[in-house]
N, C-alpha and C positions, 0 to 999 in steps of 0.2 A: 238088410242093416239099412237105416236111414241116413240121410245126410247130415256131416258133422260140421258144425261151426264153431272155431274158437276165438275167444274175442279177450284179447290181453286188455286191461284196462277196463275191462266189462263189467263193474262192479257198482256205476256209478254215471250220472249225467247221459251225453251221447252215446256213449259204449255198453251201459245197460240198455238202453232203449234200442239198440242193434241186438243185443241179446236177445231181448224178448221178442223181438221181432222174429227172430229166426226159431224160436220156440214156438210162437204160434203158427208159426208155417208147418211144425211138425217136425222139424230137425232136431237131432241131438246137439246140446249145447255144452260146451266147457268154456268157463270165465277164468280169470286171473287177475290179481290184484295183490299190492304188497301187503294189505291191512286183513286180518283173519274176521274181524267183524264186518268189513263191507264184503268179504265173501259170503258170510253166512246170510247177511240182510240179502244179498243179493239173489242167492239160492232158495231163499224163501218166496221170491216172487216169479223164478223162472220153472217153476213147476215141476214134478216127478221126474228122475232120472238125469236133470242137470248136474255135472261136476263143477267144483270150484276150488283154486287152488292159491294158497297165500305164498308169493314170492315177488322178489323185487325185480324187474327186467333189468338192473342193472348187473343182475347175478346172472351170467350166462350158463351156469351148470345146474341152478334151480329152476331158471325157465325153463330147460332143455328136459330136464326129469318131470316138470309136470305136464308139458307136451307130450311125452312120451308116455306118462299113464293114462291123459287121455285118451290117447289114440288107441291103447292098449284097450280101455272099455268101450270107448265108442268107435273104433275103427280110423282109417283114414283121414284125415283132414280134407273137407271140400270147401272149406270158405275159412281164410285167417284172418281176420280184422287186427292191426295193431294201432291200438289208441292210448296207450299209457302216456301221461304228458304232465309236466311241471309248469306252471307259469306264474308269475308274478310283474307288477309293473316297477320299473327302474329305471333311471336315466343311466347312461352308460358312465357316466363320471359319479356315479353313486354305487353303481354296482360291483360288487367284492369278486374277483378269482372264483370264488368256490361257488359264488352264486350263479354264475354263466357256467360254470362247469356243471353243477348240479342239474340244469335244464339242460345242458347239451347229452348229458349224460342218461338222463333219464328218457328224453325224446328219440334222440338220435341213435346212442346205442341200443338203448332199448330197444327201439326198433329194429336194428341188426340183429341183435341178440333173438328176439322172436322170431324172425325171418328165419334164421340160420338154425334155431331150434327145432324149427315145425320142418325143415326141408326135406329129411328124411320120411315123413310121415304124412306128405303131401305131393310127393315129384309124380304126378300122373296126368294124364292128360282130363283137362275141365276142370282141375284143382284151380282157384283164385286166390290171390293175396290183395287187401284193401289197407292202405296204411292212412292213416286219420292225420291229414296235414294242417295248414292254415292259410290264410292271404299273406300272412307275415312272410311266408316263405320268398316271395317276389316283391311284395309292396314294404317299403321301410314304414314302421310303427314308431313313434315315440315311445321310449321305457320299454322296446319290446328287441332290443339287439340279440339277446341272449335268445329269445323264442325263433326270431328269424333265420338265424344260423341255423338251430337245430330244425327248423323246418323245411328250410332249404337242402340241407343235408339229405333228410326224409325222400324229399323230391327226386334226388341226384339218385338215392339208393334204388328207388323205385322205377328208375329209367333204365338204370343200368343192369338190375336183376331182369327187369322184361326182355332185357336182349339175352341174358343168360340163361336164363330157365324157361324161355319160349320154346326152344327145341324140345323139352320134356312135356310140352303142352299146357303149362304154368302161366298163368295170366298176370300179371303185377301192377296195380294200379292206385293213384293217391285221391282222396276226397280231400279237398279244402274247403272247410266251412268259413263263412263268414260270421258276422253276429249272428249267435244263435240265443233267443230270449229263453231266460230261467237258468241260465248255466253260471256257474262259479266264475268263469274266465269274463264273461261279459260283465257280471258285476263289479270286476276290478277294473275293466276299461272304461265303464260308464257307471259310475258309482252316484251320480246324480240324474234327477229326472232331465235337467237341461243337457247334460253328458248323452243321455239317452235319446233324445229330441236330435240333437246334433247328429248320432249316429243314423238316426232313422232317415235324417235328409240326406246324409251322404249315399243312401243306398238307393238307386233306381226305380226299385219295386218299393220303396217307402216303409219295408217292414221288416223286423228280424225274421230269421227264419225260425222254422218251428224245428223240435227235433225230428220230426216226422220227415222233413225235407231232406235233411242228413240221410237219416236211415234208409229213405226210399232210393236215394243216390247210391248207398253200400250195396243195398241188396239187388239192386239193378247190375252193378259191376260184378255181382258174384252169380249171375244167375245167366243161362243159355241164352235169355236175348241180348247179353253185349259180349257172343262168344268171341270175336275179333277185334274187340278192346283191348289194348294192354298198352304199358308205359305213358300212360295219359296221368295228368293231373286234371279233375273235376272239379271245377269252382262252381262253389254250391253257395254263393253270396249275394244273390238278388240284384248283381251287377255291380257292386261296390267297387271291384278293381278297376271298372271303367273311370271312374272317377280319378284315378291316381293316388300318390302318397297326401296331396295336399288336401284333399276333402277329410281324409282319416286324420290328419294333423289338428284340424281344425275341430272335429270332434273330439280328439284327445285332450283339447285345451278349452273344451265349452266349460263356462262356469255353471 
């Protein structure tokens, strides 16, 4: 039986690119998304044999049922990627409690639901989990208090479960992308050319990440080449974090 990758949120953006990368490597692939239409569209690009499930990551029972079905058909999970996320820009003074809660539930609770739902199907030596985090986890970003809180929680979940699940041979890591070109998140954070230029200036490598930059980090963390790496938050940000939150603050306020 081939290796099995399950990608939560794997029907669009970076997560779909991750799912495609596993499919291109000959893995069995399963994806999950809240939208059935997105699931159907993703499956059309992932090739024969890919599985897709429509479920909200906030619904623990639905997530667990989807993962169990995928494991029954494709076998135990070798790589679990949890990347479902919600994001929008809002100053804290304008952010409703419901808006804050929604992002935390999708990102943080959803990540826990995916990991907990998958546990019985990946608890074996060599299995690997990668949670998709963000630089907002440790860098304050204006208009992103909800995202920062959720992603910081994800990274702490990553560290804690790396300790708890390590004795079973399961590795748990996070990947924290910086600005990634062509993503909905960056279109919201940098809606004008001036903002794009300011964000680019804030990155020491002077460019946004490509989707492949993030994909390569994720697939490395689930490969034998990283067999002794667990509990890390791998920053894939071109050095953005080195400039601190002041650089990001200026980028966010570029006219």
